[in-house]
ROLUMSE-627857 format. One record per residue: residue in one letter; x, y, z of N, C-alpha, C, O in turn. Coordinates in steps of 0.1 Angstrom, whole numbers, plus 5000, padded with zeros to 4 digits. Each point is the difference from the previous one (the first is absolute). Layout:
N
AXYZXYZXYZXYZ ...
This chain:
148
V223367501848499649864997500649974985499850084991 T500849815008500449954987499449864998500149915008 V499350074980499349884997500749954987500150084990 D500349795010500849954989499849854999499349945008 G501250004982500049854999501349945004500950085004 A499349794996501249935003500149884991499049944996 D502250015002500249884992500049875008499549904996 E500950115017499949905010499950065014500650105002 V498749835007499950045013500149885009499349904998 D501550115013500249885009499150035013499550105001 P500549805008499150015012500450125009499250055008 Q502150004991500450115008499850134993500350115005 L499049894984499750114991501250074994500050124997 N501149805002501150044991499649974986499249914998 G501350164993499649984986501150024990501050065003 I498749904985500950034988499150084991498949974997 K501750144999499450094990501150034989501149985002 G498450084987500950044990499949934987500950014991 G498149905008499849934988499850094988500349974988 G499250155014499850104990501250094997500050084991 G501049915018501250074998500150135007501050084998 A498149965011500050135006500349995015499450085008 L501349824996500249975015500650125007499650025011 L501450054984500650115007498950115002499950055011 M499449994979499050105002498949965009499550085008 E500149794992499049955009500550005014499250045009 K502049934994500650015013500150145005499850035012 I500550064979500150155004498650055004499950075010 V499149894983498650045004499649935013499450075008 A500949804993499549935012500750035013499449995011 T501950044989500850025012499450105010499949975011 P499750154985499550095010498549995003499650075009 T499749844984498649995002499649955014500749915005 K498350145001499549955013499349874999500149915009 E499150074981499249884998500349954986499650064990 Y501049825009500449944988499249874998500149915008 I499050094981499149894998500349944987500250074990 W499849795009500149934988498749944997499349955009 V500350044978498849934996500549904990500650034990 V499149845013500549894992498949894999499050015007 D501249904983499149885000500749895008501250015002 E498149895002500549905009501249924994500849945007 S499450074980501249934994501350065003501049944999 K498950195006501350075004500449965014501250045004 L498049905004500349965014500949874999499649904994 V501650105012500949895000500549975015500050095008 D500449794994500549975013501450065002500450035011 Q500449974978501350055000500350084987499649954989 L501050175012500350074988501049934991500849925005 G499250114982501149964992499649934987500849994991 A498049965008499649944987499950114989500449974989 F499250155015500050114990501550055000500550025011 K500050004977501450054999500150135007499250094999 L501949935009500250125008500850104991501149984996 P498250145001500750104992501050085009499750035011 V501549994983501050095006500350104990500549974990 E499350165014500350114991501550045003500450035011 V500449984978501450025001500450114990499450024990 V501650065014500550104990500649934988500549885001 Q499550194988500549944987501549975001500449894996 Y500350205010501549995001500249905011499750025012 G500949874985500349895010498949905001500149905008 A498950104983498949905000500549864997499649915006 D501450084985500549874997500849945011499949885002 R500850215006500749955012499049955010500249895006 L498750184997499049955009499449874995499749915009 Y500050084979499549884994500949885004499549905004 R501850124994500949895003500049975015500249895004 V499750215005499949985014498849925003500049905008 F498850134986498849935002500249854995499549915007 E501250074982500249874995500849925010499749885003 S501450185003500949935009499249965013500449915007 K498550164996499249975012498949904996499149975009 D500949994979498949914995498650065001499149935003 Y500850204994498750075001499349994986498950054998 K501749884992499449984987499550134994498850014997 P502150085001499650134994499750004985500549924993 S498750185003499850024986499750154999499250065008 F501350004981499750144998498650004994499649924992 R499550175013498750024995500250064986500750094998 L498649854992500150044986498750064995498949975005 T501250124985498850054993499649894990500649904998 E498250134996499549914989501049994989500149904993 E500750205004501050004989501349935004500849994992 G499349975021501249935004501150095006501149955003 N498650184999500950095006499850005015498949965005 R502150085003499850015014499050115003500050114995 F499149855014498950095005500750115008500849975008 V498750154989500550125007498950065008498950034995 T501349995018498950055009499850154997500850064993 D498250005013499750144999501250085005500250124996 M500649825013501150075006501349974993501150035004 K498849904984501149974991501049905005501150004997 N498349905011500849895006499549874993499050004993 Y501849905009499649864996499449935011500150045012 I499149854985499549915010500649864997500049954989 I500650005022500449865000499049925008499850035012 D499649874982499049925007500749885006500849934993 L499050045019500649895007499049895002498950025006 D501449864988499149885001500349925012500849904998 L498850135014500449945012499249885004500549925008 G498350064987499249895005499450025013498850015001 K502050005010499650035013500950105007501249994998 I498350105009500850105007499849975015498950025006 E502149925000500049955014499850125010499249995009 N501550124988500050125009499950124992501150064996 P497749995001499950124991500750135006500550084992 V499449935021500750125006501550004998500650104996 A500049785007501549994998500350024986501050064997 L498349884993500350014986499950154996500850054992 G498150025013499950144996501150085005500550094992 E500049885020501250085005501249964992500850094998 E499449794999501249964991500050074987501050054996 L497849954997500050074987500250155001500750054992 K498750015018500250155002501450045003500450114997 A500449805008501450025004500949994988501250045001 M498349914988500949984988500150134992499050064996 T502249985001500250124992499549984986500349904994 G498950195002499349994987498649965000499350024990 V500349925021498549965002499350135004500450065010 V498649984982499350125004498849965009499850075010 E499549834987498949955008499749864996500449954990 H498849985019499649864998498550005002499450095005 G500049804990498549995000499549945013498849965000 L502050025010499549955013499450125008500750105002 F498049895001499350105008499849945013498949945003 N502150065006499949945013499550095011500550115002 G498549855005499550075011499450144997500050095008 M499549934979499650134996498450015000499550115002 V499949784995498550004998499349985013500449935008 N498550154994499149985012498949914998499549935009 K500050064978498849924998500049954985500550074991 V499049815008499949944987498549964998499449935008 I500050124981498649964996500149904990500650024989 V498949865014500149884991498749964994499049985008 A500950024979498849954993500249854997501149964994 G497949965009500249864997498649934997499050074999 K501149804999498849934996498950015011498849984997 D501650045016499150015011499650145003499550035011 G500950074981499750145003501350085003501149964996 V498750155011501150095003500349985015499150005008 K502250004995500450005014501150105002500750044990 I499450015022501050105003501049945010499649945011 V501750064986501149955008500750125005500550094992 E499749925021500750125006501249955008500149895005 V500950204997501149985008499649995014499250085005 K501249815002499749985014500950095009501249994998 A498250085011500850095009500849925010500750065008 
């Protein structure tokens, strides 16, 4: 069992994670787990993913080229920066490029597109991975589960 949070969750229980910069490690932990549960507050529930910037972890060598590719696709990229204004470096020594997409029409297709790009290590789309979301809200706690 893996219990974690999420930055955004859609009605199909796809989500965006990686706001803290550890998306690769989070995905490594979550992938083999039998029951994956997110605990979120109701503000994280969205009709469509994309309001939260999508983190994409990229190798340092070639990061600028990937940035230009994302620009050409109008993904509105920005390198994640430290408080000092330097490029944020993940625990795995990679950079994060955040994509300001607004709306993600097809998270599964976008995830596949990103994973196919040379230099992309991982992305923050967690598609079809979670079994259950525990949501805290003004009306109490509710549990949302994947429908079989």
